[in-house]
C-alpha positions as CSV (number, residue, x, y, z in Angstrom):
1,X,0.0,0.0,0.0
2,X,1.3,3.5,-0.9
3,X,1.6,6.0,1.8
4,X,0.8,9.6,1.0
5,X,3.2,12.3,2.2
6,X,1.9,15.0,4.4
7,X,2.2,18.7,3.5
8,X,5.0,19.0,6.1
9,X,6.8,16.1,4.4
10,X,6.6,17.9,1.1
11,X,7.8,21.2,2.6
12,X,10.7,19.3,4.2
13,X,11.6,17.7,0.8
14,X,11.6,21.1,-1.0
15,X,13.6,22.9,1.6
16,X,16.1,20.0,1.7
17,X,16.6,20.1,-2.1
18,X,17.0,23.9,-2.0
19,X,19.6,24.2,0.7
20,X,22.4,24.9,-1.7
21,X,20.2,26.4,-4.4
22,X,18.0,24.6,-7.0
23,X,16.0,25.5,-10.0
24,X,12.3,24.6,-10.4
25,X,12.9,21.6,-12.5
26,X,15.4,20.1,-10.1
27,X,13.1,20.7,-7.1
28,X,10.2,19.2,-9.0
29,X,12.0,16.0,-9.8
30,X,13.9,15.5,-6.6
31,X,10.9,16.3,-4.4
32,X,8.7,14.2,-6.7
33,X,6.1,16.9,-7.4
34,X,3.9,17.9,-10.3
35,X,4.5,21.4,-11.8
36,X,1.2,22.5,-10.3
37,X,2.1,21.3,-6.8
38,X,5.6,22.8,-7.1
39,X,4.2,26.3,-8.0
40,X,1.7,26.1,-5.1
41,X,4.4,25.1,-2.5
42,X,7.1,27.5,-3.8
43,X,4.6,30.4,-3.5
44,X,3.6,29.3,0.0
45,X,7.2,28.9,1.2
46,X,8.2,32.3,-0.2
47,X,5.3,34.0,1.5
48,X,6.3,32.3,4.8
49,X,10.0,33.3,4.4
50,X,11.3,29.7,4.3
51,X,12.7,30.0,0.8
52,X,14.0,32.8,-1.4
53,X,14.3,33.1,-5.2
54,X,17.1,34.8,-7.0
55,X,18.5,32.9,-10.0
56,X,17.5,29.7,-8.1
57,X,15.6,28.8,-5.0
58,X,17.5,28.8,-1.7
59,X,16.4,27.7,1.8
60,X,16.5,30.7,4.1
61,X,17.8,30.7,7.7
62,X,14.2,30.4,8.8
63,X,13.8,27.4,6.5
64,X,17.0,25.8,7.9
65,X,15.6,26.1,11.4
66,X,12.4,24.5,10.2
67,X,14.4,21.5,8.8
68,X,16.2,21.2,12.1
69,X,13.0,21.3,14.1
70,X,11.2,18.9,11.7
71,X,14.1,16.4,12.0
72,X,13.9,16.5,15.8
73,X,10.1,16.1,15.8
74,X,10.3,13.2,13.4
75,X,12.9,11.5,15.5
76,X,10.8,11.9,18.7
77,X,7.7,10.5,17.0
78,X,9.6,7.4,15.8
79,X,10.5,6.6,19.4
80,X,6.9,5.9,20.2
């Protein structure tokens, strides 16, 4: 049975791919998203200040803190 990713899992995947800078196509393939999903999430993440766009998309400091917190939370939940 296939398990669907949560929105937080998708945000995590996009931020992780974008840590060192990535273009839309690269994010789309590495995060396994459709173009429509990609556009929606990039807009959301930019509005929230988790990602920035110059010539490519980069995870911001706020985004890196999200990744760190997300990793800690995921690890704690796996211990149950």
